[in-house]
Every structure is written in structure tokens, then in C-alpha cells.
N, C-alpha and C positions, 0 to 999 in steps of 0.2 A: 878295520875301521879306517877306511880311506888311506891305507898305507902306513898308518901310524905304527910305531914300534912299541907304544905304551900298551900295557895290558888292559883288557876290558874288564872293568870292575863295577861294583855296585854304586848306585847313586849315594848310598849311605856308607860313611866310615863306621858308624855304630848304629845298626838297627835297633829300634826300641819298640816297646808297646807297654806303656805304663797304665793303659786304660784311661778312661775319661769320657764324659758324656758330651764334651764340646767338640769344636772343630779339630780335624787332624792337622797337627802342626809339625813341620820339619824345621830343625834348627841347625844353622851353619856351625860347623865344628870349630869355631873359635869363640863361641858363646857358651859359658859355663852352664851345665845342667847338673844339679845336685846328684851325686852318686855315680857320675859318668866322667871318665878322663876327657880332657880337652886336648886334641892333638894339633890344632891349627894347621892340619894338612901336612905336617912335617914329622919325620922320624926323630929329628932332634928334640922336638917337644914331646911327641907321643910316647917315645920309649921310656921317658922318665916321668910321665904324667901320672899323678894319683887321681882318684875320683874326686871331683869338685865337692867341696864341703857344703856349698850353698849354691843356689841358682844365681845367674846374672840378674841384676836388677830389672832388666827389660823383660824378664819372664814373669813378673808378678801379675800382670794383667791376664796372661794366658792361664796361669794357675788359678786365679780367681774365677775364670770362665770354665774351669775344668777341662781345658784343652787336652787332647790326647796326643802326646808327643810320640811321633812315629820313628824318630831317629835323628841322629846328628849327621849332617850332610857333608859330602866331599867338597873340596875347594882347591884352588891352586895354593901351592905351598906358601904358608905364612901370608896368604892373601895378597901376594905381591904382583901377580901377572894377569893379563886379561884374556888369554886364550881359553883357559879352563882345563888345561892338562896338568897332571901331577905325576912326578916321577916315583912316588911311593905308593899311592892309592889308586893310580890309573885315571881314566877319563870317563866321566859319566856320558852316556850316549844321548846326544841331542835328539829330542823327540821329533823334530822336523825331518831329520835325516842323520843317521849315525855316522855318516862320512864327514859331517860338519863339526867345527869346534862348538862346544856348548857355551863358550864364553866364561869369563871369570871376573873376579875371583869366586863368586858365589855360584859355581857351576852346578853342584849338587842340588842346591835349593831351587834353581830354575828348572832343572830336569824333574825334580820331585813333583812340582806343581804341574809341569807340562805333561807328565805321564799319568797324572791322577793319583800318585801315591801319597799326596798331601793336599789338603784344601788351601793351606797357607804355608809359606816358608819364610823364615827370617833370613836375611842376608846382611852383610855389612857393605858400605859404600864409602871408599876413601878417595877414589878417582873414577868411579864408574862401576864398581863391583856388584852392585844390584842392577843397574841399567843395562850394562853390556851383556851379561848372560840372559836377561829378559829379552833383549833384542835378538840375540842369536837363537833362542829357543821359542820365539814367538809367543811369549807370555808378557805379563804386566809386572813392572817393578817400580817401587816408589822410594826414591832417596829423600830422606826427611831433612828438615832444617837442622843445621848444625846445633847440637845441644838440646834438641827437643826430646829425644829418646836417650836415656842414660846409657853410658857404655861401661859402667862398673861391672866387672866380671867378664869382660870381653878382651880377648888377646889383642894387644895394641899393635897398630901398624904405624899410623901417624896421628897422634892424639889431637892435633889442631884441625884435622880433616875427617877423622873417623865418624861415621854415622851408622845407625841401624835402621833398616826398613823392611817392609813386607813385600812379598812376591806372590803372585796367584795367576790363575789362568785368565782372569778377566778383571775389570775394574771393581766390580762388586766384591771380589775375593781380596783385592788390595785394601778396599774399605774395611772389610772384616779384619784383616791384618792389623790395620791401624786401631781398630777397636780393641783388639787384644793388647796391643802395645800401649794404648792410652784409653782405658775404659771411659765411655762417654763420647768418644769421637763420633762426629756426624758430618756427613758431607754438607757443603754449602747449599742453601736453598735454590741457588741459580747458578748456572755455568757462566763462565766469562763470555763476553761478546767481542771484545776488542783485543786482537792478537797482534803482537809484534813478531814478524817472521824474520829470524836471523838468517841471513843469506851467507852460507859457507860452502866452500867447494866440496862436492860430494858426487858420487856416481849419478848419472842422469836419471836412472831408474829410481834411485832413492829420493832425490829431490822431487821428482815428479809424483811419487807416491805420497809424500808429505803434503805437497801443495794440493793434490787432489782430495786428500782427507780433509784438509782445512776448507776447501771449496764446498765439499758435500755438506759439511757441518753448518755452513752458512754464517761463518764468522765474518767480522769486519777485519780484514787482514792488511797490515801495512808492512812492506818489506823494508827492513833496516839493515845497515851494516853492523856486523858484529864488533862491538866497541872493544878495541885493544885485546882481541881474542888471543893472539900469539903471546902478548905480554902476560896474560893470565896463565897460559900454558907454561911459559918459562918460570913464572913464580911457583907454580905447582911443582914442577920438576925439582927445583932446588929444595923446597920444603919437604917434598916427599922423600927424596934420597937422604937428606940430613936426619929426618925423624925416624925413618926405618932403620938407620944405623943406631940411633938411640934405643930403639925398641928391641932390636934383634942381634946386635953385634956380639952380645955375650954368648950366643949359640955358636958363633964362628970360633970363639975362643975355647968353649968348653965341649962342644959336640960337632966338630966340623964334618965328621963322617956321616952325620945324619942330615945334612943339607944337600940339596940338588945343585948341580953346576950353575944353573941360571940364577937361583937365588943367592948362592955364594958370590957370584960376580956382582949382583946388585948390592948386597951388603958391603962388599969391599969398596964399592964406589962411593959409599957414604961420606968418608972423610974429605973427599974432593969438594963436597957441597956445604959441609958444616961451616966453613968461614964465611959463607955467603948467605946464610939462612936469615940472619937478622934483617939484612937489606931486603931479601925476598919477601919476608913477612910484612915489612913496612910498605913495600911496593904492592903486595897483594891486598892490603887493607885499603890503600888509595884506589886501586882498580875496582875493589868491591864496592866502594862508595859510588864510583862512576857508573858501574853496571847496574846497581840497584836503582839508580835514578831513572832507568827506563820504565820502572813501574809508576812513575808520575804520568806516563803517557799511555801505558798498556796494562791490561789486567794480567795477561799471561803472555810469555814468550814461547815461540815454537821453532824447532829445528830438528833435524834427524838425530836419533840416538847414536847411530853408527853412520859413517860416510859411505859404507859398503854393505852389500848383503853378507850374511854370515860366510866366512871363508871355510875351506875344507881343511881337514886335519893334515892332509899331505900338501898343503900350500908350500910352494917352493921358497917363499921368502923366509929370511932369518927370523928368529924369535923377536929380535929388536924391531925389525921392520914390521912384523905382524902386530906387535904391541902398539907401534905408532899408528898403524892403520885402524886398529880397534879403538884406540883411546884418544882420538882427536877431539871429539865433541862432548866429552863428559867431565874431564878433570877441572876445567875452569869453573864449573858450577860448584865444585867442592871448595874452591878458593873463595868464592863469594858467599858460601854458606847457605845457599837457597835450596828449597825443595824442588824435586823434578820427578815427573812421572813418565816412564817409558811404556808405550803400548803399541801393539802391532797394527800396521795398516797395510792394505793389499797393494800389490804392484800391478801395473797394467797387464803384464803377461800372465798373471794369475798363478805364479809359482811361489817361491819363498816370499814371505811378507818383509816389508821394511819396518822400521820402528820410528814412531813419532815421539819426540821428547818435548814435553810441556814443562816449562819452568815457571814457578810461581814466586810471589813475594815471600819475605820472611814469614814463617808460620802460616803459609798459605796452602797447606795440604788439603784442607777442607774444599777450597776452591778448585784445586787441581783434580780431586776425585770427582767432583760435579762436572767439571769440564771434560775430563777423560771419558766419563760415562756418556756424555753427549756425542763425543767423536765416535766412540765404540758403536753406538746405535746408528750413527749416520753412515758408517762404512760396512755395517753388517750385511 
């Protein structure tokens, strides 16, 4: 797999087939499914895990629809990193090219829908963990408004940022995923027409693909500067490291041999950020108010999901450098709590797709699905 030393393993940590007449659903293995252990992609969790007594609350709609759960999907350990690799359970093979990273942390969920093993997959998104693998694997992922989908029964990473959202091969599949998460969900009757294009530094091929997709769709597009984007990213980093320490440092104390090196280093960094987290949360709230004011002028915002095309597994950059490359355009949206849809758009050379990220107002998932469907039709 592109020179990677990680073992090639299944998309699923726990394959399942409980039966059901509804859609085939893959569930990220940090979401509790009754009767199945939750590993969170970590030996420190999985080796001591007992079968979950009850489903996570977010599965209620899928159960009501008689969804057929096909398995619990692989992920990066403890959902912490964006490349999609895992030292314990291996790396799901990117359906676009197995030499490429699948993206994380919801790597198995993206691969499950990309390969047709599931109609819908659930992922979690704390800093891009639905959108990044969707972009890497050429599928659609929807990060939901913070608090819209309950996270009870989901292994925590950063509770002030964690969200659950659907992934699918296309926008219609993402809409189906929302209907499972929230019965009665229906896309808006009309797509957005006025788009604010956030201009951020990205590879030319990526920015060109995003701009061409918007042009083909016929939107009224206004280019705007990304308001305090770096400050949002800085607030995210502080909140992220402080809260992942709160969620997972007990594993460092009780089962350190079950944690990979990268995750161990990240948890150990947490105390450096804890004294700064109150100030970061206050700054994040201020920045969120400023960012949300853009929706006084625009119905939807647009930018790339990733600043680059999906990297290779044997990319020579360090893990930290790769994480920064993959995670530049998604974490600020978690800080502001808004919904965001990632969907593939073609590049001029006709090779790997880029990914367009559409950001909506609070509780604007219905509008994002309608707008994403319009883009999808225009670029087909």
C-alpha cells in the first residue's frame, strides 16, 4: 500500500449482519451498538471493552427504519488524527487508489460507502473527521450543526466540538443518512443562489476545481476574505488538546501499552493547553459570532474541503506535517458550530477529484443538501 508498513486490513473492525429491510448502514466504531464492544480504534479501549448494553441515541432512527447494520467501521485511534491510518487495526484501502491515505478519522466509514459495502455510514466530526475522509475517498460527508444529533453513547473526543453525521456515495445518500439520524428530515425546496467564496491558500488545481464547480452551477458568487481564519484554527487547537486530555488521559494512566505512539504524544501534550482553554473558548465564541454574521449576506459559504489532493500513504512528510496539510480547512467550522457538506468535484486534468466544502447557517443542513444536489448535477 504505497510503501506503508501498516497491515492491510478490513474496512470493518467488527463485521455484522443483523438483518433488516432498510438501508445498509455502517457505524463508526466509537458509536455504541447494543451487543457489540466499542473499541474506538484503540487496543487500550477494545481489549477491555464489553458489549454495549444499549445503542447510542443517534441509532434510534436507523432502528425505527429497520436499517441493516453491516458492521462497525475502522477509524484512526481514538478518532484523533486525520490521515486514516491505525497502528492496531490497519488502514482501510482508499477506493480511489489504495496507495492514497483514506483520510480520518472516519476512514472505514468513507471506504465502506465508497466501495459499496454500505448505503450510508455514520462518522463523527470533531475537526473534520467526516469531511476529510469524504474528500480523500471521493464521497460525500455531512458535518452536522453542533448539538443537532445527540452524542450520548459515543466515545468522546472533545465534547464541545464532537458531532455525528452521515457519509454516502452521493448527496442523495447523505440525505438518506440524515433521514435515519433525524426521521422526517427533508431537503430544502430550493438550493442556495448567493454564495460567499472563502479565498484560502490551496493548491491551484484544488481552487480551480472549486471555482469551476461553482461557475457550472450558476451561483452568484462573491469572493470574500476568510474572517480571522487563523485565529479560529488557534482556538480549535487549544480546545482540542485540552479536551482530548480530559477524555482520554485515563488510558495513558491505566493502559499505556494499548496506545500508539502518535496518540500517546497527543494526549501527553494536553496539560500544556489546559491552562489556556477558558480563554480559547471565550475567543472561539467571539469569533463564531463574527463568522456567523456572514450569513447576513450569503446563503451558503464555499471553500475547498482539503487544500491538497489526497496524499499518498508513503508521503515523506512527518505525521504532524501531514495532519496540518489535511486539517487546515475543516477545524474552524467546528469552532463556529455550523453544518458543512463535503462533496467531490472534478479537476481539470480529470484525475483525482477535489472536494468542495459548502458551509451553511446554524441548522442549515436542509439547505446544504439541496445546494449540494444542485452542484452534483451541474458537474456530473
